[in-house]
C-alpha positions as CSV (number, residue, x, y, z in Angstrom):
1,M,9.2,-16.4,18.0
2,S,9.2,-12.6,17.3
3,M,7.1,-10.8,14.8
4,K,10.1,-10.3,12.5
5,N,11.0,-14.0,12.6
6,K,7.5,-15.0,11.8
7,L,5.5,-14.3,8.7
8,S,6.4,-10.6,8.7
9,L,4.9,-9.1,5.6
10,I,5.9,-5.5,6.5
11,V,4.3,-2.3,5.2
12,A,5.9,0.0,2.6
13,G,4.2,-1.2,-0.5
14,A,2.1,1.9,-0.8
15,L,2.9,4.2,-3.7
16,I,0.5,7.2,-4.1
17,S,-1.7,7.7,-1.1
18,I,-2.7,11.2,-2.1
19,S,-5.6,13.5,-2.6
20,I,-5.1,15.7,-5.7
21,V,-8.6,17.1,-6.0
22,G,-7.3,20.5,-4.8
23,C,-4.7,20.8,-7.6
24,K,-7.1,21.3,-10.5
25,K,-6.0,24.0,-12.8
26,K,-8.3,26.6,-14.1
27,D,-7.1,28.4,-17.2
28,T,-9.6,30.2,-19.3
29,N,-6.9,30.9,-21.9
30,N,-6.6,27.3,-22.8
31,S,-9.1,25.1,-24.7
32,N,-11.4,22.8,-23.0
33,S,-9.2,19.9,-23.8
34,N,-6.2,21.5,-22.2
35,T,-8.2,22.3,-19.1
36,N,-9.3,18.8,-18.9
37,T,-5.7,17.6,-19.4
38,N,-4.6,19.6,-16.4
39,S,-7.5,18.9,-14.1
40,D,-8.1,15.1,-14.6
41,V,-7.4,13.3,-11.4
42,S,-9.3,10.0,-11.9
43,T,-6.1,8.0,-12.7
44,A,-4.4,9.2,-9.6
45,T,-7.3,8.7,-7.3
46,D,-8.1,5.2,-8.7
47,N,-4.4,4.3,-8.4
48,N,-4.5,5.5,-4.8
49,L,-7.4,3.3,-4.1
50,A,-5.8,0.2,-5.5
51,D,-2.4,0.9,-4.0
52,A,-3.8,1.5,-0.5
53,A,-5.8,-1.7,-0.7
54,F,-2.9,-3.9,-1.6
55,N,-0.7,-2.2,0.9
56,D,-3.2,-2.7,3.7
57,V,-3.3,-6.5,3.1
58,Q,0.4,-6.7,3.7
59,N,0.1,-4.7,7.0
60,I,-2.8,-6.9,8.1
61,S,-0.9,-10.1,7.3
62,D,2.1,-8.9,9.2
63,Q,0.1,-8.3,12.4
64,A,-2.0,-11.4,12.0
65,S,1.2,-13.6,11.9
66,T,1.7,-12.7,15.6
67,G,-1.7,-14.0,16.5
68,T,-3.3,-10.6,17.2
69,L,-4.8,-8.0,14.9
70,V,-4.8,-4.4,16.2
71,F,-4.5,-2.1,13.2
72,Y,-1.8,-1.2,12.6
73,S,0.2,-1.6,15.8
74,P,-0.6,-2.7,19.4
75,L,0.8,0.7,20.5
76,Y,0.6,3.3,17.7
77,S,-1.8,4.5,15.1
78,G,-0.6,5.6,11.6
79,D,0.3,9.1,12.9
80,G,2.6,7.7,15.6
81,K,0.2,8.5,18.4
82,E,-0.8,5.9,21.0
83,I,-4.3,4.4,20.3
84,N,-6.9,4.4,23.0
85,S,-8.7,1.4,24.6
86,D,-11.8,1.7,22.5
87,Q,-9.6,1.0,19.4
88,Y,-8.3,-2.2,20.9
89,A,-11.8,-3.6,20.9
90,K,-12.0,-3.4,17.1
91,S,-9.3,-5.9,16.7
92,S,-12.0,-8.6,17.2
93,C,-13.2,-7.9,13.7
94,A,-11.2,-10.9,12.4
95,T,-10.6,-14.5,13.2
96,I,-7.0,-15.7,12.6
97,T,-6.2,-19.2,11.7
98,H,-2.5,-20.2,11.2
99,D,-1.7,-23.6,9.7
100,T,2.0,-24.2,10.2
101,V,1.7,-28.0,9.5
102,S,0.7,-28.0,5.9
103,V,3.3,-27.1,3.3
104,P,3.1,-24.4,2.2
105,H,1.9,-22.9,5.4
106,L,-1.4,-21.0,5.3
107,L,-2.4,-17.9,7.3
108,T,-6.1,-17.1,7.1
109,I,-7.6,-13.7,8.3
110,D,-11.4,-14.0,8.2
111,F,-13.4,-10.8,8.7
112,G,-16.6,-12.6,8.4
113,T,-19.5,-12.0,6.0
114,V,-20.7,-8.7,7.5
115,N,-18.8,-5.4,7.4
116,C,-16.8,-4.7,10.5
117,Q,-15.2,-1.3,11.2
118,C,-11.5,-1.7,12.0
119,N,-9.2,0.6,13.9
120,D,-8.2,2.5,10.7
121,G,-11.9,3.4,10.1
122,K,-12.3,1.1,7.2
123,N,-15.1,-1.5,6.9
124,R,-13.9,-5.0,5.9
125,R,-15.4,-8.4,5.2
126,G,-14.2,-11.6,3.7
127,K,-10.9,-13.4,3.9
128,I,-7.2,-12.7,3.3
129,L,-5.2,-15.8,2.6
130,V,-1.4,-15.9,2.9
131,S,0.5,-18.9,1.6
132,Y,4.2,-19.1,2.5
133,Q,7.3,-21.2,2.9
134,G,10.1,-19.8,5.0
135,H,10.1,-16.8,7.3
136,Y,10.2,-13.2,6.1
137,R,13.9,-12.9,6.8
138,D,14.8,-16.2,5.0
139,S,16.5,-15.8,1.7
140,A,14.4,-17.1,-1.2
141,S,11.2,-17.2,1.0
142,V,8.0,-16.5,-0.9
143,H,4.8,-15.2,0.5
144,T,1.7,-15.1,-1.7
145,I,-1.5,-13.2,-0.7
146,T,-4.8,-14.0,-2.3
147,F,-8.5,-13.2,-1.4
148,D,-11.8,-14.9,-0.8
149,N,-14.7,-12.5,-1.2
150,Y,-12.7,-9.8,0.4
151,F,-14.1,-6.2,0.5
152,V,-12.9,-2.9,1.9
153,N,-15.5,-0.2,2.2
154,D,-17.6,-2.4,-0.2
155,N,-14.9,-2.3,-2.8
156,Q,-13.9,-5.9,-3.8
157,I,-10.2,-6.7,-3.9
158,L,-9.1,-9.4,-6.3
159,G,-5.8,-10.8,-7.5
160,T,-2.4,-11.8,-6.1
161,K,0.4,-10.1,-4.2
162,T,3.8,-12.0,-4.1
163,V,6.7,-11.0,-1.8
164,T,10.1,-12.7,-2.5
165,N,13.1,-12.4,-0.3
166,N,16.2,-11.8,-2.6
167,G,18.8,-12.0,0.2
168,H,21.2,-9.3,1.1
169,N,22.5,-6.8,-1.5
170,A,25.9,-5.2,-1.8
171,N,25.0,-2.8,1.0
172,G,24.3,-5.6,3.4
173,N,20.5,-4.9,3.3
174,L,17.7,-7.4,2.7
175,T,15.8,-6.8,-0.5
176,Y,12.4,-8.0,-1.6
177,S,10.7,-8.3,-5.0
178,I,7.1,-7.2,-4.7
179,H,4.7,-8.2,-7.6
180,V,1.0,-7.3,-7.6
181,N,-1.5,-8.4,-10.3
182,G,-4.8,-7.2,-9.0
183,Q,-8.2,-5.6,-9.5
184,V,-10.5,-3.4,-7.4
185,I,-14.2,-3.6,-8.3
186,K,-15.5,-0.3,-6.9
187,A,-18.7,-0.1,-4.8
188,N,-22.0,1.0,-6.3
189,N,-21.2,-0.1,-9.8
190,G,-18.3,2.3,-9.9
191,G,-16.3,0.3,-12.4
192,T,-13.1,-1.9,-12.2
193,I,-9.6,-0.7,-11.6
194,T,-6.8,-3.0,-12.9
195,W,-3.4,-2.6,-11.2
196,L,0.1,-4.1,-12.0
197,S,3.1,-3.3,-9.9
198,D,6.7,-4.5,-9.7
199,R,9.0,-3.0,-7.0
200,I,12.2,-3.7,-5.1
201,R,12.0,-2.9,-1.4
202,E,15.3,-2.5,0.5
203,W,15.2,-2.9,4.3
204,T,17.7,0.0,5.1
205,V,17.1,0.4,8.9
206,G,15.9,-1.9,11.7
207,E,16.7,-5.4,10.4
208,N,18.8,-6.2,13.5
209,T,16.1,-5.4,16.0
210,L,13.0,-7.3,17.1
211,T,10.6,-4.4,16.8
212,W,9.0,-3.0,13.6
213,A,9.0,0.6,15.0
214,D,12.5,1.4,13.9
215,D,12.1,-0.1,10.4
216,V,12.8,2.0,7.3
217,Y,12.5,0.9,3.7
218,S,13.6,2.3,0.4
219,I,11.4,1.4,-2.6
220,T,12.0,1.5,-6.4
221,G,10.1,0.2,-9.3
222,N,7.3,0.8,-11.7
223,G,3.7,-0.2,-12.6
224,S,0.7,0.3,-14.7
225,G,-3.0,0.2,-14.5
226,T,-6.4,1.2,-15.9
227,S,-8.8,3.5,-14.1
228,A,-12.4,2.6,-13.5
229,S,-13.3,4.9,-16.4
230,G,-10.9,2.9,-18.7
231,V,-8.0,5.3,-18.8
232,A,-4.6,3.5,-18.9
233,Y,-1.7,4.9,-17.0
234,T,1.9,4.1,-16.1
235,I,3.8,4.6,-12.8
236,N,7.5,5.1,-12.4
237,I,9.5,5.8,-9.2
238,T,12.2,8.2,-10.4
239,T,13.7,8.9,-6.9
240,P,13.5,6.1,-4.3
241,L,10.5,6.3,-1.9
242,V,11.6,6.2,1.7
243,R,9.1,4.9,4.3
244,A,9.6,4.7,8.1
245,L,7.0,2.3,9.4
246,I,6.0,4.6,12.3
247,C,5.0,7.2,9.7
248,H,1.7,7.1,7.8
249,W,3.3,8.6,4.7
250,F,6.4,8.5,2.5
251,E,9.0,10.8,3.9
252,S,10.8,11.4,0.6
253,G,10.9,10.3,-3.0
254,V,9.5,11.2,-6.5
255,V,6.9,9.3,-8.6
256,D,5.7,10.0,-12.2
257,V,2.1,9.0,-13.0
258,T,1.3,9.3,-16.7
259,P,-2.2,8.8,-17.9
260,S,-2.5,7.8,-21.6
261,G,-2.6,10.9,-23.8
262,L,-2.2,13.2,-20.9
263,P,0.8,15.0,-19.3
264,T,2.8,13.3,-16.6
265,R,1.9,14.1,-13.0
266,T,5.1,14.2,-11.0
267,I,4.5,13.7,-7.3
268,N,7.3,14.8,-4.9
269,Y,7.1,13.7,-1.3
270,G,9.7,16.2,-0.2
271,T,12.4,15.8,2.4
272,S,10.8,17.3,5.6
273,G,10.2,14.0,7.3
274,C,6.9,12.5,8.5
275,D,4.2,14.9,7.4
276,A,1.3,14.9,5.0
277,N,2.7,17.5,2.7
278,A,3.7,16.8,-0.9
279,T,3.5,18.5,-4.3
280,V,2.3,17.5,-7.8
281,T,3.7,19.1,-10.9
282,I,1.7,19.1,-14.2
283,N,3.0,20.9,-17.3
284,G,5.6,22.8,-15.3
285,T,3.1,24.1,-12.7
286,T,3.5,22.8,-9.1
287,Y,0.6,22.5,-6.7
288,P,0.7,21.6,-3.0
289,I,-1.3,18.5,-1.9
290,L,-2.1,16.7,1.3
291,L,-1.6,13.0,1.5
292,N,-4.4,10.7,2.7
């Protein structure tokens, strides 16, 4: 059975994989509070950490369902380039157990108790558990991802991610409701990030083929969280995010991130296709940024 007909928990959940450190604003004409307002990036970077972590587990689950685990594809890395033979060896980081007899079925991805560096350069340990009934394409199928002492780069990932197939919409495309209620306990006593996310993912291209390489998704929705320093923030996708799975980044779309008591940070992924370029606008001033 093909990857798409099995437990295919496909990528595209990521929201703000960005590095905004370079967009700090220096303005000696403003008060210290105004300067801090424009230069604070902790909410964005903590959101990035949580978002990336919960996106990764979906990619991992997708590949593990085929019985192998080569991040993130047997043929291509995140930038679309072929990976070399040394990278293939790192797929042995995890042991995959797939119980299709019990109901619900259970897919277990066990990275062991000691950090193992995966093909994406991240160190992982612990288990990802995927409970499901029905395949990814099946209307009303539900896939629930949880964790057992799971760490990425010594950050512990906790909580639940649920993917529900809503069937085909008026455009004839499959849509999925994605709900995350999670936490990230940062390494070295760095504090705890809380993260809530509700999105609708529409499978716009590639449903009728058996390879993930031509898949494209459009994502809408919102979320909220609390940074490790205790700053609450909200997230709102104002223009749908477009993600081709062969690309490491969003190709277009606009997201507002609003820390409590601070101006909204508007992140624009542009329209130039698969590249790491985006912009962030704060108080009417736009800064170029590079995506992680």
